[in-house]
C-alpha positions as CSV (number, residue, x, y, z in Angstrom):
1,M,-11.4,-32.6,20.9
2,T,-11.6,-29.3,19.2
3,I,-9.2,-26.3,18.2
4,R,-10.6,-23.2,19.1
5,S,-8.3,-19.9,18.1
6,V,-8.7,-17.8,22.0
7,V,-8.1,-14.4,22.0
8,L,-5.2,-13.3,24.1
9,G,-5.0,-9.8,23.6
10,T,-6.3,-6.7,22.2
11,G,-5.3,-3.3,21.0
12,H,-5.8,-0.3,19.2
13,Y,-4.5,2.8,18.1
14,L,-6.0,6.2,16.8
15,P,-4.1,9.1,14.6
16,K,-2.9,12.1,16.6
17,K,-5.6,14.6,14.9
18,C,-9.0,14.4,16.1
19,M,-11.4,16.4,13.3
20,T,-14.6,17.2,15.4
21,N,-18.0,18.2,13.1
22,A,-17.5,21.8,13.8
23,D,-14.0,21.4,11.9
24,L,-15.8,20.0,9.0
25,V,-18.0,23.1,8.1
26,S,-15.1,25.0,6.9
27,L,-14.4,22.2,4.0
28,V,-18.1,21.3,3.4
29,D,-21.8,22.6,3.6
30,T,-23.0,20.6,6.5
31,N,-23.4,21.1,10.6
32,D,-22.9,19.0,13.4
33,E,-26.8,18.6,13.6
34,W,-26.7,17.0,10.1
35,I,-24.0,14.9,11.0
36,V,-25.3,13.4,14.2
37,E,-28.9,13.1,13.2
38,R,-28.1,10.8,10.3
39,T,-24.7,9.2,11.8
40,G,-24.7,9.4,14.9
41,I,-20.8,10.1,14.6
42,R,-19.5,13.3,16.3
43,Q,-15.6,13.0,15.7
44,R,-13.3,11.4,13.8
45,H,-9.5,10.7,13.7
46,I,-7.4,11.9,10.8
47,A,-3.7,10.4,9.7
48,G,-1.2,12.9,9.6
49,E,1.8,13.1,8.0
50,G,4.2,9.7,8.6
51,E,0.7,8.2,9.6
52,T,0.4,5.4,7.3
53,T,-1.8,2.7,7.3
54,S,1.2,0.0,8.4
55,M,2.8,3.0,11.3
56,L,-0.6,2.7,12.5
57,A,-1.0,-1.2,12.2
58,I,2.3,-1.4,14.0
59,E,1.1,0.4,16.6
60,A,-2.3,-1.5,17.4
61,A,-0.2,-4.9,17.2
62,K,2.2,-3.5,19.7
63,A,-0.7,-2.6,22.2
64,A,-2.2,-6.2,21.5
65,L,1.2,-8.3,22.2
66,A,1.6,-6.3,25.5
67,D,-1.9,-6.7,26.4
68,A,-1.2,-11.0,25.8
69,K,2.1,-10.4,27.6
70,I,3.5,-12.4,24.6
71,D,6.9,-11.7,22.4
72,A,6.6,-11.1,18.7
73,N,8.2,-14.2,17.7
74,S,5.9,-16.5,19.1
75,I,3.6,-15.1,16.1
76,D,3.9,-17.4,13.0
77,L,1.2,-15.9,11.3
78,I,0.0,-12.2,10.2
79,V,-3.3,-11.5,8.6
80,L,-4.1,-7.7,7.7
81,A,-7.1,-6.1,6.6
82,T,-7.2,-3.4,5.1
83,A,-8.8,-1.1,1.8
84,T,-5.7,1.5,1.7
85,P,-2.4,0.0,2.0
86,D,0.9,1.6,2.0
87,H,1.9,0.2,-1.3
88,T,0.3,-1.5,-3.8
89,F,2.8,-4.6,-3.1
90,P,4.2,-5.5,-0.8
91,S,1.4,-6.1,1.5
92,T,1.3,-4.0,4.5
93,A,1.2,-7.2,6.8
94,T,4.9,-7.9,5.7
95,Q,5.6,-4.2,6.9
96,V,4.1,-5.0,10.5
97,Q,6.2,-8.7,10.5
98,A,9.2,-6.3,9.8
99,A,8.9,-3.9,12.3
100,L,7.8,-6.3,15.3
101,G,10.9,-8.4,14.5
102,I,9.2,-11.7,13.4
103,T,11.1,-13.5,10.7
104,G,9.4,-16.7,10.6
105,G,5.7,-17.7,9.5
106,A,3.9,-16.1,7.1
107,A,2.3,-12.3,6.4
108,F,-0.2,-11.5,4.0
109,D,-3.1,-8.9,3.3
110,V,-6.9,-9.3,3.1
111,Q,-9.3,-7.5,1.3
112,A,-13.3,-7.1,1.9
113,V,-13.7,-3.1,2.8
114,C,-15.3,-2.9,5.7
115,S,-16.0,-6.6,5.9
116,G,-11.9,-7.1,6.2
117,F,-11.7,-7.5,9.7
118,V,-14.6,-10.5,9.7
119,Y,-12.3,-12.0,6.8
120,A,-9.3,-11.8,8.6
121,L,-10.7,-13.8,11.6
122,T,-12.3,-16.5,9.4
123,T,-9.3,-17.1,7.4
124,A,-6.8,-16.8,11.0
125,D,-8.9,-19.2,12.6
126,N,-9.2,-21.5,9.4
127,F,-5.0,-21.6,9.5
128,L,-5.0,-22.1,13.3
129,K,-7.6,-25.3,13.3
130,A,-6.1,-26.6,10.6
131,G,-2.8,-27.1,12.4
132,S,-1.1,-24.8,10.0
133,A,-0.3,-21.8,12.2
134,K,-0.7,-21.8,16.2
135,R,-0.4,-18.3,16.8
136,A,-1.8,-15.3,14.5
137,L,-1.9,-11.3,14.9
138,V,-5.0,-10.1,12.9
139,I,-5.6,-6.6,12.4
140,G,-7.8,-4.2,10.9
141,A,-6.1,-0.8,9.9
142,E,-7.2,2.2,7.4
143,T,-6.3,5.6,6.5
144,F,-9.5,6.0,4.6
145,S,-9.1,9.9,4.9
146,R,-7.3,9.5,2.0
147,I,-9.4,8.3,-0.4
148,L,-12.0,10.8,0.2
149,D,-13.4,13.2,-2.3
150,W,-13.1,16.4,1.2
151,T,-15.6,18.1,-1.5
152,D,-18.6,15.4,-1.2
153,R,-20.5,15.7,2.3
154,T,-22.4,12.7,2.1
155,T,-19.3,10.7,2.0
156,C,-16.1,13.3,3.8
157,V,-17.9,13.5,7.0
158,L,-18.8,9.3,7.6
159,F,-15.2,7.9,7.5
160,G,-12.0,8.0,9.7
161,D,-8.4,6.8,9.9
162,G,-7.2,3.5,13.2
163,A,-6.0,0.4,13.6
164,G,-7.1,-2.6,15.6
165,A,-5.4,-5.7,16.4
166,V,-6.3,-9.0,18.6
167,I,-4.3,-12.0,19.0
168,L,-5.1,-15.5,18.6
169,D,-4.0,-18.9,20.1
170,A,-4.7,-22.2,19.1
171,Q,-6.1,-24.5,21.9
172,N,-7.7,-27.4,22.9
173,G,-11.9,-27.0,23.3
174,G,-14.4,-29.4,24.0
175,G,-16.7,-28.7,20.8
176,T,-19.4,-27.3,22.1
177,N,-20.8,-23.3,22.6
178,T,-18.9,-22.7,26.0
179,D,-15.7,-23.2,24.6
180,R,-13.8,-20.3,24.7
181,G,-12.3,-19.0,21.1
182,V,-14.2,-18.3,18.0
183,L,-17.3,-20.4,17.8
184,C,-18.4,-20.0,14.3
185,T,-18.0,-17.6,11.3
186,H,-19.8,-16.5,8.2
187,L,-18.8,-14.9,4.9
188,R,-21.2,-13.5,2.1
189,S,-20.5,-11.7,-1.0
190,D,-22.8,-10.5,-3.9
191,G,-20.7,-8.7,-6.3
192,R,-23.4,-7.1,-8.4
193,H,-23.6,-4.0,-6.3
194,L,-20.3,-2.4,-7.2
195,E,-21.4,0.6,-7.9
196,K,-23.4,0.9,-4.3
197,L,-19.6,1.8,-2.9
198,F,-16.7,1.6,-4.3
199,V,-13.5,3.7,-5.2
200,D,-13.2,5.1,-8.5
201,G,-10.0,4.1,-9.5
202,G,-7.3,1.9,-9.5
203,P,-3.9,0.5,-10.9
204,S,-5.6,-1.6,-13.9
205,T,-8.3,1.2,-14.6
206,T,-7.4,4.7,-13.9
207,M,-3.4,4.0,-12.7
208,T,-4.9,6.6,-10.0
209,T,-6.0,6.0,-6.2
210,G,-9.4,7.2,-7.0
211,H,-12.7,8.3,-4.4
212,L,-14.5,6.5,-2.3
213,R,-18.1,6.7,-4.3
214,M,-21.2,5.6,-2.1
215,E,-25.0,5.1,-2.6
216,G,-26.2,5.5,0.7
217,K,-29.7,4.5,0.9
218,E,-29.2,1.3,-1.2
219,V,-26.1,0.6,1.3
220,F,-28.1,1.3,4.6
221,R,-31.0,-1.0,3.0
222,H,-28.5,-4.0,1.8
223,A,-26.9,-3.8,5.3
224,V,-29.5,-4.2,7.8
225,V,-31.2,-7.0,5.8
226,N,-28.0,-8.4,4.7
227,L,-26.3,-8.2,8.6
228,A,-29.3,-9.8,10.3
229,E,-29.2,-12.8,8.3
230,T,-25.7,-13.6,8.4
231,V,-26.0,-13.0,12.4
232,E,-29.1,-15.4,12.2
233,E,-27.5,-18.1,10.6
234,A,-24.2,-17.9,13.2
235,L,-26.7,-17.8,16.0
236,H,-28.6,-20.8,15.0
237,R,-25.8,-22.8,13.8
238,A,-23.7,-22.2,17.5
239,G,-27.1,-23.1,19.1
240,I,-27.4,-19.7,21.0
241,T,-30.2,-17.4,21.0
242,P,-29.8,-13.2,20.7
243,S,-30.3,-13.2,24.7
244,D,-27.5,-15.3,24.9
245,V,-25.0,-12.3,23.7
246,Q,-23.4,-10.6,26.4
247,W,-21.6,-7.9,23.8
248,F,-23.0,-7.0,20.1
249,V,-19.9,-5.3,18.4
250,P,-20.9,-4.5,15.2
251,H,-19.0,-2.8,12.3
252,Q,-19.1,0.9,13.1
253,A,-20.6,2.1,10.5
254,N,-23.5,4.7,11.2
255,R,-25.4,4.7,14.6
256,R,-28.9,3.9,12.3
257,I,-27.8,0.8,10.6
258,I,-26.1,-0.4,14.4
259,D,-29.9,0.6,16.0
260,A,-31.8,-1.3,13.3
261,T,-29.6,-4.6,12.9
262,A,-29.7,-4.6,16.8
263,K,-33.7,-4.8,17.1
264,K,-34.2,-6.7,14.0
265,L,-32.3,-8.9,16.0
266,G,-33.7,-8.2,19.3
267,I,-30.9,-7.4,20.5
268,D,-31.0,-5.2,24.4
269,P,-29.5,-1.9,23.0
270,S,-27.4,-2.0,26.6
271,H,-25.4,-5.0,25.1
272,V,-24.3,-3.3,22.0
273,V,-20.4,-1.8,21.5
274,I,-20.8,2.0,20.0
275,T,-17.4,3.3,18.8
276,V,-19.2,4.9,16.3
277,D,-19.5,8.4,17.8
278,L,-16.1,9.1,18.9
279,H,-14.4,7.2,15.7
280,G,-16.4,7.6,12.7
281,N,-16.1,4.5,10.5
282,T,-13.0,3.1,10.2
283,S,-13.8,0.0,7.7
284,A,-12.4,-3.0,8.3
285,A,-10.1,-1.3,12.0
286,S,-13.7,0.0,13.3
287,I,-14.5,-4.0,15.0
288,P,-10.9,-4.5,16.7
289,L,-10.9,-0.5,17.4
290,A,-14.3,-1.4,19.3
291,L,-13.3,-4.6,20.9
292,S,-10.0,-3.4,22.2
293,V,-12.0,-0.4,23.8
294,A,-14.6,-2.4,25.2
295,R,-11.8,-5.1,26.5
296,Q,-10.0,-1.9,28.1
297,D,-12.8,0.0,30.0
298,G,-13.8,-3.7,31.3
299,R,-17.1,-4.2,29.5
300,I,-16.0,-7.4,27.7
301,K,-14.5,-10.3,30.1
302,Q,-13.5,-13.9,30.3
303,G,-15.8,-16.0,29.3
304,D,-18.6,-13.3,27.7
305,L,-20.2,-14.2,24.3
306,V,-19.2,-11.7,21.9
307,L,-21.1,-11.7,18.4
308,I,-18.9,-9.1,15.4
309,E,-20.6,-8.4,12.2
310,A,-19.6,-5.8,9.1
311,M,-20.8,-5.3,5.8
312,G,-18.3,-3.7,3.4
313,G,-17.7,-2.3,-1.0
314,G,-18.5,-5.2,-3.0
315,F,-21.2,-6.3,-1.2
316,T,-19.3,-8.0,1.0
317,W,-20.7,-9.4,4.6
318,G,-19.9,-11.7,7.4
319,S,-20.4,-12.4,11.3
320,A,-18.3,-14.0,14.0
321,L,-19.3,-15.2,17.1
322,I,-16.4,-15.2,19.9
323,R,-16.4,-17.3,23.2
324,W,-13.8,-14.6,25.5
């Protein structure tokens, strides 16, 4: 018998303010055609006053709990992925825990930037498989608009704010790739590439928050190669071919990266979940946001095989196969 982390529910939350490409014209030298051609993004949501990372996360968690039809106090682990926490400490996860009225178990943040949700999911999965927890709330939440340089058109047009959450439940499986739940996960990192995607500030260096900086072409080049590699490894380990995957839910960073990765893997474009046009790059929130949207609109159904992957600053990257 094998313990599997089965998805019980999903949820998401987006800030009220929606900023279109046309709205950006008054801020930087850009236009809708330029943004859409290079990124596929048409709009993004921007957090307003009071819409903190913890607030977005709490609302996404409530939606996931409602979808799963379970009580918050049945959760004994919260793992929250974010690069934009409310505070240096305590963790944003503990703020979610308090808001939901949960007083038992453990709650903590993980930081792997855009790969954060894959890292958080992997962490929670390992806790459940080890018997250290029975039910986990895994969240990706970001307010990236707060670390953008709004005079830099190469970066400020790319990102948005939001949160997504999934609830995992430890259940017995048969140990085959037909089991429901997380089948396998793969994480990678390479710290030599800091200057290609980073924030130029922090408590220990500048004592400021800093702004996001990126070498777009270099990130694109590494993303397609690294993501294809970790996905191929996951498929091989699970004994699954790309044609077996019902839904490919990649990190929503850039439509060209998504298309190039799917093509390299041989995944049919009709089986790729795309939300980058509506949300922009919401970093650690992008995959759970896309999962929640595709679950709500009926695309992802019980029994479907779902493949997720992401790459973020560091570099970090990873993938996971989930039988819904």
